[in-house]
C-alpha positions, 0 to 999 in steps of 0.5 A: 471733612477730610482735609486736602493733603497738599504738596508744594514744589519750589520753596522760593515762590512756593513759600506763599502757598506754604504760608497759605496752608496755615490759614485754611482749615480745609488743607493739610501741608504734608510735603515740600520739594526743592532741588535747592537743598539749602533753601529746603533746610531753611524752610524746614527749620522755620516751620518746625513741623514733623508732619511735613516730609521734605524731598529734594527729588521730585520722583520720590515726592510724587509717590507721597500720599498727596491729594494736590500739588502746587507747582512753583518751580521754574516757569519753563518746567510747569507743564512736564511736572503738571503732566506727571502729577496728573498721571499720578492722580494729583490735582495741580495748581500751576504757577505762571506760566502754564507751558512754554511750547505748543507741544506742551500745551497739547500734552497738558490739555490731554493729561487734564482731560484724561485725569478728570482732576482739577487743574488750576492756573495761578494767574494771581493778577486776575484776583487783584481787587480791581480786576475782580471788581471789573469782572463782577461789574461786567458779569452783572451787565453794568459795563455792557458789551465789551469793546476794548481793553488794556492791560499792563504789567511793566516791572523793572527787575534790574535790582533783583535780577541777580537773585532771580537768575543766580548769574546763570547765563542759561537761566530761563529768565535770561533766555525768555523772549519779550512776549513770553511772560504775558499772562499778568497783562492779558489774563485779567482781561480775558478772565473779566470777559470770558471771551476767547482770543482769536488773532494776535499781532506782536511788537517788540521794543529794542534791546536796551542797556538795562537788559544788557546790564542784567545779562538778559537776552530778550527784548525789554517789553512786548506789545500784543494787539489781540482780537477777541471772538466778538471782534473786540480788541485788547492791547497788552503791554508787559516786560521786565526791562522798563525804567519804571513799574506799572500795573494797570487795567482798563475796560471799555464797554458799551455802557462806559469805562472802568480802570484801575489806579495808575501806580504813578499816582497816590491812589495805589497799585490796582487797589482803587477802581474808577468808573463812569457808567451809563444806565442805558446805551446812549444816555451819555451822563457822567457818573465818575465814581472811585472806590476800593472794592472789598468782598467777604474774603478781603480781610483774610486775603490781605494777609497774603501777597500781591495785594491779597490775590495769592489768597483768592487763587488758592482758596478757589482751587481748594474749594473746587477740589472740595466740590464747589463746582462754581469756584472761580478757578482758571482751568487749563483752557483759559490758562492757554487762552492767556498764554497763547497770545504771547507765545504767538505774538513772538512768531508775529514779530519774527515774521515781520508783524503779520497777524497770527491766528490763535487756536482753541484747544477745547477743539481736539482737531485744532491741537493736531497741527501743534502736537510736535511744535517745540519752537521756543528759546529753551535749547533743551526743549526746542532742539532744531526748532530753537528760536532766538531770544531777541528777534534780531538775534541773541545779543552778545553778553560778556562773561563778566556780566554773569560774573557780576550777577553771581557775585551780587547773589553771593553778597545778598545771601 
């Protein structure tokens, strides 16, 4: 069998995918690209593999003999890089997030459709043990009809913010709005149910001292109340400015409930599921069960990051390229379904909390209204459509904060 020749863009987050290649006999890692030359040289020295070509220029990298590309570059740059890869005949595995504007969503969707190539979205939280098990239970009919769900991704990033942003005031993380990084909380629930979001109302928590100390200019936490196509509702909570972490999912169906372990408990982060399911609607018998889900790939997966979920997302992407039409990838339409609630929730916040409709980009007609919609918090992309990072206006952050962040970053290097 011909191996999939893989290239990776971004050695920081991309290191997970670089390491994965040693575990999958179907893959050959042939190229790595990053503008961070020091990091590139470090990876080169560690791998000691003369079959891998290293690039510090993406335009040269994309000319290489590569079948598929992993995009682990900045979250705000995934869409334009993905379009270039697809136009060059490369399959794409895109890290979070898929796009940063509605206009980019139009371009990405059309590039995927025109290419006929595989686009896989690396929303790894969908492949954590409990969300995977919830999906199995739901698809088997054991949860009944989906009625309500909650997803949380709360991550206090203050301790590592210097390493994430390098003390750069204009780093995308410093400029992102509260609901931008939403697919870790929204994504698993949509992937479990296969239902499409149709409407969202957004909320933003007040700017706090943690964000100010980091130099981040957005709200610390966002909440989205999302209506799905069947009338069910999802509550999504996520953010980087909380005091403590939480990764948690809960599903309410007509036959009962299932939820993951709370991180604050001893049960472990999303590794244990709790269910209480009826055999038929109206039975109302308590059957409280808890267990740690496993499947045929669990052993191999646990050697990888994020509770093994990084393995599954890559495994299915490679499987789809190799011809498995049933491989559980997240395609471009589902990826946008996961991201649009966050993007449009911020517009809801800016408009005073009104409901905002979520388009379905499977329908070509619905894309047209957004073809020139570049509204975002990135000045280089938004132009005259630039949005504030915080709904009440960009906070004034002293230059000394970024100086302190740069100094911390130097010390850790």
